[in-house]
C-alpha positions in Angstrom: 11.0 18.3 -4.0 10.8 14.7 -5.5 12.9 11.9 -3.9 13.0 8.5 -5.7 13.2 5.2 -3.7 14.5 2.7 -6.2 13.1 -0.8 -5.7 16.5 -2.4 -5.5 17.6 0.0 -2.7 14.8 -1.3 -0.4 15.4 -3.6 2.6 15.2 -7.3 1.5 14.6 -10.5 3.4 14.2 -14.0 1.8 13.0 -16.6 4.1 12.4 -19.3 1.4 8.6 -19.3 1.8 8.5 -15.5 2.0 10.4 -13.0 -0.3 9.8 -9.5 1.3 11.0 -6.0 0.2 10.8 -3.2 2.9 10.5 0.4 1.7 10.8 1.5 5.4 12.7 0.0 8.3 10.9 -3.2 9.3 11.9 -6.3 11.3 15.6 -6.8 11.0 16.1 -4.1 8.3 16.9 -0.8 9.9 17.8 2.4 8.0 17.4 5.7 10.0 16.8 7.6 6.7 13.9 5.5 5.9 11.6 5.1 9.1 8.4 6.0 7.3 7.0 8.9 5.5 4.3 11.2 7.0 1.6 8.7 8.3 3.1 5.8 6.4 5.0 3.4 8.6 5.3 0.3 6.5 5.2 -0.5 2.7 6.2 -4.2 2.2 5.9 -6.0 -1.0 5.7 -9.8 -0.3 5.7 -12.9 -2.4 4.4 -15.8 -0.3 4.9 -19.5 -1.2 2.0 -22.0 -1.7 0.1 -22.8 1.5 2.5 -20.6 3.5 1.9 -17.4 5.5 1.8 -15.6 8.8 0.4 -17.5 11.8 -1.7 -15.9 14.4 -0.1 -12.6 15.7 -1.1 -9.4 17.4 -1.5 -5.8 16.2 -2.5 -2.6 18.0 -3.2 1.0 17.1 -2.4 0.7 13.4 -4.3 0.9 10.1 -3.3 -2.2 8.1 -4.0 -2.2 4.4 -3.5 -5.2 2.1 -3.7 -5.0 -1.6 -3.5 -8.4 -3.4 -1.7 -8.3 -6.8 -1.9 -12.0 -7.7 -3.2 -15.1 -5.8 -5.6 -15.2 -2.9 -5.1 -14.4 0.9 -6.8 -16.6 3.5 -7.6 -14.3 6.4 -8.8 -15.1 9.9 -8.9 -12.8 13.0 -10.1 -12.4 16.6 -13.1 -10.3 15.5 -14.6 -13.5 14.0 -13.8 -12.6 10.4 -12.9 -15.5 8.1 -12.4 -14.4 4.5 -10.5 -14.8 1.2 -9.1 -11.8 -0.5 -8.5 -12.4 -4.2 -6.2 -10.4 -6.6 -7.5 -7.0 -7.2 -9.1 -6.4 -3.8 -8.0 -4.2 -1.0 -8.5 -5.1 2.7 -8.1 -2.7 5.6 -8.1 -3.4 9.3 -8.1 -1.0 12.2 -6.0 -2.8 14.9 -7.1 -0.2 17.4 -7.4 -1.5 20.9 -5.9 -4.9 19.8 -6.5 -7.6 17.4 -5.0 -11.0 16.5 -5.0 -12.4 12.9 -3.4 -14.8 10.5 -2.8 -14.5 6.7 -2.0 -17.4 4.5 -1.6 -18.2 0.7 -4.9 -19.9 0.0 -3.3 -21.8 -3.0 -1.5 -25.1 -2.8 0.5 -24.4 -6.0 0.6 -20.8 -6.8 2.5 -17.8 -5.4 0.8 -15.0 -3.6 1.9 -11.4 -4.4 0.8 -8.5 -2.3 1.5 -5.2 -0.7 1.0 -4.7 3.0 0.8 -1.0 4.1 0.7 0.3 7.7 -0.7 3.7 8.3 -0.4 5.4 11.8 -3.9 6.4 12.9 -4.9 9.8 14.3 -6.6 8.1 17.4 -5.4 5.2 19.5 -7.6 2.6 21.3 -10.4 2.7 18.7 -12.7 -0.4 18.3 -11.0 -2.8 15.8 -12.8 -3.3 12.4 -12.4 -5.0 9.2 -13.4 -4.3 5.6 -12.5 -5.4 2.1 -13.5 -4.2 -1.4 -12.8 -4.6 -5.1 -12.5 -1.5 -7.0 -13.2 -1.0 -10.7 -10.1 -1.9 -12.9 -10.9 0.8 -15.6 -8.3 3.4 -16.5 -7.9 6.6 -14.5 -7.8 7.5 -10.9 -10.1 6.0 -8.3 -10.4 6.6 -4.6 -9.6 3.6 -2.4 -9.1 5.1 1.1 -10.5 8.3 2.7 -11.3 9.5 6.3 -15.2 9.7 5.5 -15.4 6.7 3.2 -16.7 9.1 0.4 -17.5 7.9 -3.1 -17.5 4.3 -2.1 -14.0 4.3 -0.7 -12.8 2.3 2.3 -12.5 4.3 5.6 -9.1 5.0 7.2 -8.6 6.7 10.6 -6.1 9.2 9.3 -6.1 12.7 7.5 -5.2 11.1 4.2 -6.5 9.6 0.9 -5.2 6.7 -1.3 -6.1 6.5 -5.0 -5.3 3.8 -7.4 -4.4 5.2 -10.8 -4.1 3.2 -14.0 -2.6 4.3 -17.2 -2.3 3.0 -20.8 0.9 3.4 -22.6 1.4 7.0 -23.7 -1.1 8.3 -21.3 -0.3 11.5 -19.5 -2.2 13.3 -16.6 -1.6 16.3 -14.4 -2.9 16.9 -10.8 -2.7 20.0 -8.7 -1.0 19.5 -5.3 -1.2 21.3 -2.1 2.4 22.3 -1.2 1.7 21.9 2.6 0.8 18.2 2.0 3.1 15.2 1.5 2.5 12.7 -1.2 3.9 9.2 -1.8 3.6 7.4 -5.2 4.2 3.6 -5.2 4.7 2.2 -8.7 2.7 -1.1 -8.8 3.7 -1.9 -12.3 5.0 -0.3 -15.6 7.2 2.6 -16.4 6.2 6.3 -15.7 7.7 9.7 -15.6 6.9 11.9 -12.5 7.7 15.5 -13.1 10.4 14.5 -15.5 11.9 11.8 -13.3 11.5 8.2 -14.6 10.4 5.3 -12.2 9.5 1.7 -12.7 7.8 -1.3 -11.1 8.1 -1.3 -7.3 9.9 2.0 -7.0 8.5 4.7 -4.6 8.5 8.5 -5.0 8.2 10.9 -2.1 6.8 14.4 -3.0 6.6 17.5 -1.0 6.7 21.3 -1.5 5.4 20.8 -5.0 2.2 22.4 -6.6 1.8 20.0 -9.6 2.2 16.4 -10.3 2.8 15.5 -14.0 2.6 11.8 -14.9 3.4 10.3 -18.2 3.3 6.5 -18.8 5.7 4.9 -21.4 4.0 1.4 -20.9 0.7 0.2 -19.3 1.2 1.3 -15.6 -0.5 1.3 -12.3 0.4 3.5 -9.3 -1.0 4.0 -5.7 -1.1 7.7 -4.7 -1.0 8.6 -1.1 -2.1 12.2 -0.1 -0.8 12.7 3.4 -0.5 15.2 6.1 2.7 17.2 6.5 5.0 15.7 9.0 
């Protein structure tokens, strides 16, 4: 089964300094049909104005992943981390037993564009931690998250993996799937066919009970592929 979540069907909130699109129910946006998918709880696509951002606020028992598409995040947290996260880098935090952090657009004149993704962990009350990393931008599929940090990936406390997959126009690839697993494709940019269904920039695709994934790009494209436990 393949279910397409069109970008324009997502929840939307424009606060002036923040333009945010919500794949799943978040803040004032509520849709009982989109409360999450497997271990995914939040996929927000945010554009943040120059010098603006989220003041210090708490999190607990959540894996929080940030992927910066353009601009730079200024991050500070209660673990003593103070860092900048430039475009192309991934940052993950385990909120665990509790953290407080802030996130701002580090630029005074440029917009910041990012994805923030929340993943429900397998364990609660773990010691909070922080990591960030840049991954090679070459074409193909590259592991970003895994439970055991294999192949240079960032660690996540969940039975899942996340891969970044880059395509050139007219590239096509196939991947065997485990029908008992759930998969989510987030289209970061470009136009791509997924088992014959077409999707474009910012669309999401839920996949389950499938044995093969066939992708064909009609433009340069980038997708995030989440391999998740069954619900």
